C-alpha positions in Angstrom: 28.9 -44.9 -0.5 28.2 -41.6 -1.4 29.3 -38.6 1.1 26.7 -36.3 2.7 23.4 -36.5 4.4 20.3 -35.5 3.2 20.4 -32.2 1.0 23.8 -32.9 0.9 23.1 -35.2 -1.7 23.2 -34.5 -6.3 19.8 -35.7 -6.3 17.7 -33.6 -8.8 16.3 -30.8 -7.6 12.1 -29.7 -7.8 10.3 -27.0 -9.4 11.7 -23.9 -8.3 14.6 -25.5 -6.8 18.4 -24.7 -7.2 20.7 -26.5 -9.9 23.0 -29.0 -7.7 26.7 -30.1 -8.5 28.9 -32.0 -6.8 29.1 -32.1 -3.1 25.7 -30.6 -3.1 26.8 -27.0 -4.3 24.2 -25.2 -5.2 24.6 -23.9 -9.2 22.5 -20.8 -10.2 19.7 -21.3 -11.9 17.3 -19.2 -14.0 13.9 -18.1 -12.5 11.0 -19.0 -14.2 7.8 -16.3 -15.1 5.4 -16.2 -12.6 1.6 -15.7 -12.5 0.7 -12.6 -10.5 -2.8 -12.9 -11.2 -3.4 -16.4 -10.2 -1.0 -16.5 -6.8 -2.9 -13.2 -6.0 -6.5 -14.6 -6.5 -5.4 -17.9 -4.4 -3.5 -16.2 -1.6 -6.8 -13.4 -1.2 -9.4 -17.0 -1.5 -7.4 -18.0 1.5 -8.9 -15.1 3.4 -12.8 -16.9 2.6 -12.6 -17.9 6.2 -12.8 -14.6 7.6 -15.1 -13.0 5.0 -17.6 -12.0 7.8 -15.2 -10.1 9.6 -13.8 -8.7 6.8 -17.4 -7.0 5.8 -17.3 -5.6 9.3 -13.8 -4.0 8.6 -15.2 -2.9 5.4 -18.6 -1.4 7.3 -16.0 0.2 9.8 -13.9 1.9 7.4 -17.3 3.1 5.6 -17.9 5.0 8.5 -14.3 6.1 9.7 -13.7 7.2 6.0 -17.3 9.4 6.4 -16.0 11.1 9.1 -12.6 11.8 8.0 -13.5 13.8 4.7 -16.2 15.5 6.4 -13.5 17.7 8.5 -12.3 19.6 5.6 -15.5 20.6 4.5 -16.3 21.8 8.4 -12.8 23.4 8.4 -13.8 25.3 5.0 -16.4 26.3 6.9 -14.2 27.8 9.6 -12.0 29.5 7.0 -14.9 31.2 5.4 -16.3 32.4 8.5 -12.9 34.3 10.1 -12.3 35.6 6.0 -16.0 37.2 6.1 -15.3 38.2 9.9 -11.8 40.0 8.7 -13.8 41.2 5.5 -16.3 43.1 7.6 -14.5 44.5 10.3 -12.7 46.5 7.1 -16.3 47.5 5.8 -18.2 50.8 7.5 -21.1 50.3 9.8 -24.6 50.9 8.9 -24.6 50.3 5.2 -26.0 46.6 3.6 -23.7 44.4 1.7 -26.3 45.4 -1.0 -25.3 48.9 -0.9 -21.4 48.5 -1.1 -21.8 45.6 -4.2 -23.7 47.8 -5.6 -20.8 51.0 -4.7 -18.4 48.8 -6.3 -20.1 47.6 -9.4 -20.5 51.8 -10.0 -16.6 52.6 -9.8 -16.0 49.6 -12.0 -14.6 47.2 -9.7 -16.7 44.2 -11.3 -14.4 41.6 -9.3 -14.4 42.4 -6.1 -17.7 43.3 -6.5 -18.3 39.6 -7.3 -16.1 38.3 -4.7 -18.0 40.4 -2.2 -22.1 39.4 -3.3 -21.2 35.4 -2.9 -20.3 36.3 1.2 -22.2 36.5 3.8 -21.1 40.0 5.4 -22.2 41.9 8.2 -20.3 45.6 8.0 -18.8 46.8 10.7 -19.3 42.9 12.8 -15.5 41.4 12.9 -15.3 37.5 13.7 -18.3 35.7 15.6 -15.7 34.0 17.8 -18.8 31.6 19.4 -19.8 30.5 16.2 -16.2 29.8 15.4 -15.5 28.0 18.4 -18.8 25.5 18.3 -17.6 24.7 14.0 -14.0 23.7 16.1 -15.6 21.5 18.6 -17.0 20.0 15.8 -14.1 19.3 14.2 -12.6 17.8 16.8 -15.5 15.5 16.9 -15.2 14.0 13.8 -12.1 13.6 13.6 -12.2 12.0 17.2 -15.0 9.6 16.1 -12.4 8.5 12.2 -10.1 7.5 15.0 -11.6 5.4 16.7 -13.6 3.3 13.9 -10.3 3.3 12.4 -8.6 1.6 15.5 -12.2 -0.7 15.8 -11.2 -1.7 11.9 -7.2 -1.9 12.6 -7.9 -4.3 15.6 -10.3 -6.7 13.8 -8.1 -6.8 10.5 -5.0 -7.8 12.7 -6.7 -10.8 14.0 -8.5 -11.9 10.5 -4.8 -11.4 8.7 -2.8 -13.3 11.6 -5.7 -16.2 11.8 -5.4 -16.7 7.7 -1.7 -17.3 8.3 -1.4 -19.5 11.4 -4.0 -21.3 9.0 -1.3 -21.4 6.1 1.3 -22.1 8.5 -0.8 -25.8 9.8 -1.0 -26.5 6.0 2.3 -25.9 5.4 3.3 -28.4 8.1 0.7 -31.3 7.4 2.1 -31.1 3.8 5.9 -31.6 5.0 4.3 -34.6 6.5 3.2 -36.2 3.5 5.8 -35.1 1.3 8.1 -38.2 -0.1 11.9 -38.2 0.9 12.7 -37.6 -2.9 11.9 -34.0 -2.3 14.1 -33.3 0.2 16.4 -35.0 -1.8 15.6 -32.7 -3.9 15.5 -29.3 -2.3 18.3 -27.8 0.2 16.4 -27.9 3.9 17.5 -24.1 4.2 15.8 -23.2 0.7 12.6 -25.1 2.6 13.1 -24.0 6.1 13.2 -19.8 3.9 9.2 -21.1 2.6 8.2 -22.3 5.3 9.7 -19.3 7.3 11.0 -16.1 5.8 8.1 -16.5 2.8 4.9 -17.0 5.8 6.6 -14.3 7.5 6.3 -12.0 4.4 2.8 -12.7 4.0 1.7 -12.2 6.9 3.5 -9.2 7.4 2.0 -7.5 4.1 -1.8 -9.1 4.9 -1.3 -7.2 8.2 -0.1 -3.8 6.9 -2.0 -3.7 3.3 -5.3 -5.0 3.7 -6.7 -2.3 6.3 -5.0 0.4 4.0 -6.2 -0.8 0.7 -10.0 -0.9 1.6 -9.3 2.9 3.9 -7.9 4.1 0.3 -10.7 3.3 -2.1 -13.4 4.0 0.3 -11.2 7.5 0.9 -11.2 8.0 -3.2 -14.9 7.3 -3.7 -15.8 9.6 -0.7 -13.8 12.5 -1.7 -14.5 12.3 -5.6 -18.4 12.5 -4.5 -17.4 16.0 -2.2 -15.2 18.1 -4.7 -18.0 17.2 -7.9 -20.5 18.8 -5.0 -18.1 21.2 -4.1 -16.7 22.7 -8.0 -16.4 19.8 -11.1 -14.4 21.7 -12.8 -11.3 21.7 -9.8 -12.4 18.0 -9.8 -12.1 17.1 -13.4 -8.5 18.4 -13.2 -7.9 16.6 -9.9 -9.2 13.5 -12.1 -6.6 14.3 -14.7 -3.8 12.8 -12.2 -5.7 9.2 -12.0 -5.0 8.1 -15.8 -1.3 9.1 -15.3 -1.1 7.7 -11.5 -2.4 4.4 -12.9 0.6 4.1 -16.2 3.3 5.3 -13.7 2.3 2.3 -11.3 1.8 -0.5 -13.9 4.4 0.6 -15.4 7.0 0.2 -12.5 5.2 -2.6 -10.9 5.7 -4.9 -13.7 9.5 -4.8 -13.5 9.4 -4.8 -9.9 7.9 -8.1 -9.6 10.7 -9.8 -11.6 13.2 -8.7 -9.6 11.2 -9.7 -5.8 10.7 -13.2 -7.6 14.6 -13.7 -7.6 15.0 -11.6 -4.7 13.2 -14.9 -2.3 14.0 -17.4 -4.5 18.0 -16.2 -3.8 16.9 -15.8 0.2 16.3 -19.6 -0.5 19.2 -20.4 -2.4 21.7 -19.0 0.2 19.7 -20.4 3.5 19.9 -23.7 1.6 23.8 -23.4 1.2 24.4 -22.1 4.6 22.1 -24.8 6.4 24.2 -27.6 4.3 27.3 -26.1 5.3 26.7 -26.3 8.5 25.1 -29.8 9.2 28.1 -31.2 6.4 30.5 -29.3 7.8 32.4 -32.1 9.1 31.9 -34.1 5.2 33.0 -30.5 3.8 36.6 -30.2 5.7 37.3 -33.8 5.2 36.9 -32.9 1.7 38.9 -30.1 1.7 35.8 -28.1 -0.2 35.8 -25.1 2.7 37.1 -22.4 0.1 35.0 -23.6 -2.4 32.2 -23.5 0.0 33.3 -20.0 0.6 33.3 -19.1 -2.6 29.8 -20.5 -3.5 28.2 -18.3 0.4 30.1 -15.0 -1.8 28.1 -16.1 -5.1 25.0 -16.7 -3.7 25.0 -13.4 -1.5 25.7 -10.9 -4.1 23.3 -12.9 -6.2 20.9 -11.9 -3.4 22.3 -8.1 -3.0 21.8 -7.6 -6.4 18.5 -8.9 -6.6 17.2 -7.3 -3.5 18.7 -4.2 -4.9 17.1 -4.1 -7.9 13.9 -4.7 -6.5 13.9 -1.9 -3.9 15.4 0.2 -6.3 12.9 -0.4 -8.8 9.8 -0.3 -6.6 11.1 2.4 -4.8 10.6 4.9 -7.8 6.7 5.1 -7.1 6.4 6.9 -4.8 8.3 10.0 -5.6 6.9 9.4 -9.0 3.3 9.2 -7.1 4.3 12.7 -5.3 5.7 14.2 -8.3 2.2 14.0 -10.2 0.0 15.0 -6.5 2.3 17.9 -6.5 1.9 19.1 -9.7 -2.1 18.5 -9.2 -1.9 20.6 -5.6 -0.3 23.9 -7.9 -3.0 24.0 -10.5 -5.7 23.3 -7.8 -4.6 26.4 -5.8 -3.9 28.6 -9.2 -7.3 27.9 -10.7 -9.4 28.1 -7.4 -7.4 31.1 -6.5 -9.1 32.6 -10.0 -12.3 31.5 -9.1 -12.2 32.7 -6.0 -11.4 36.1 -7.3 -14.3 36.1 -9.8 -16.7 35.1 -7.1 -17.4 31.5 -8.2 -15.6 29.8 -5.3 -15.8 30.7 -1.7 -12.4 30.9 0.0 -13.5 28.1 2.4 -13.8 25.8 -0.5 -10.8 25.8 -2.2 -9.6 25.7 1.1 -11.3 22.7 1.8 -10.9 21.5 -1.9 -6.9 21.7 -1.2 -6.9 19.3 1.2 -9.2 16.9 -0.4 -7.1 16.6 -3.3 -4.4 15.5 -0.5 -6.6 13.4 0.2 -7.5 12.2 -2.8 -4.0 11.4 -4.3 -2.7 10.4 -1.3 -5.1 7.0 -1.1 -3.6 6.4 -4.6 -0.2 6.8 -3.7 -0.4 4.8 -0.8 -2.4 1.8 -2.8 1.0 2.3 -5.5 3.5 1.5 -2.0 0.9 -1.1 -1.7 1.0 -2.7 -5.5 4.9 -2.3 -4.8 4.7 -4.3 -1.7 2.2 -7.0 -2.7 4.8 -7.8 -5.3 7.1 -9.6 -2.7 4.2 -10.8 -0.9 2.9 -12.7 -4.4 6.3 -13.7 -4.6 6.7 -15.6 -1.8 3.2 -17.0 -1.9 4.0 -18.1 -5.2 7.0 -20.4 -3.3 4.5 -21.6 -0.9 2.0 -22.6 -3.0 5.0 -24.6 -5.1 5.8 -26.5 -1.9 1.8 -26.9 -1.7 1.3 -28.2 -4.9 4.4 -31.0 -4.6 2.9 -34.0 -5.3 2.5 -36.1 -2.2 3.7 -39.8 -1.2 1.4 -42.6 -1.8 0.4 -44.5 1.0 1.0 -48.3 0.8 -2.2 -50.6 0.7 -3.6 -52.1 3.1 -3.1 -55.6 3.3 
């Protein structure tokens, strides 16, 4: 009579399952290559029942982003009013702007003349605080409306993701009831529980955090790019130069981190399986004097999980610092070239201030998308493990006599 109950035997492991040795001890196994694209499409396909609400979320995101990207332009107008008011205050009253510009050109100060000629100046008159206050009130209203629509978007998306995960749990629960006994003999119960709990929870958290951010980020990039092109095409081209570099860096890092996330979640399942086996079969392990071997196996699995998790987090963690470095280089280039164009009278100070903010709004969603790509690596690795369970062959029912 073979010692041990279900999960303690030496039956063959199923796809992705750990190789098993004497007394049900789990042996290390190599992890097969994963198909990220197919698993990602399958995961997205589970959102299909919620497509109407997702369309509503996109509309709300469009409105929210539209208000948000108007903010820097309005703030740029406020900056122009302040700057022009300060300049006007220091000009002699009773002289027109055209006369002042002509006098500067006559003295050979053409650069200063070019800069003043692009402004709306009233010599001797300072900042119009009434008009400035109205601009700032509009700015506050725009940001408040943006926040309200963003909250509505997040509220609806929370329901979408939770219902999607709820249906996934239902499918897994029904699948477990249709699996043959040999599946449970060949897979540690801890690994099965890890797929049903840890992996599905990871999918739910990722969908909750990432979908709204991804939609908002894509709309922000498009909207900000349009406004940057209307303000100054040259500075817009400089901002665009950061995009291909950001994409290359993200792809290179994400392709390496995906393998580590797969190993991390596989190691999590293996460790859970070992702990569950040792708990349910404690009396048998003790009777056969396998305590030290059980502890040694736990240490091995724990070390393997530590190494996989460390590599996954370390490699994926490089993405955001790299994106921030590229964004800072882009910021410096815009500030320097924009300042030169203001001095040459080709651009207003308010436009440069707005453009600097737009450059941040343009690069931040790219950085955010890179971070989302990092999180998706982990979620898709979990989804693959859940889909493996759902794709297992089911027990064939006995024919009805």
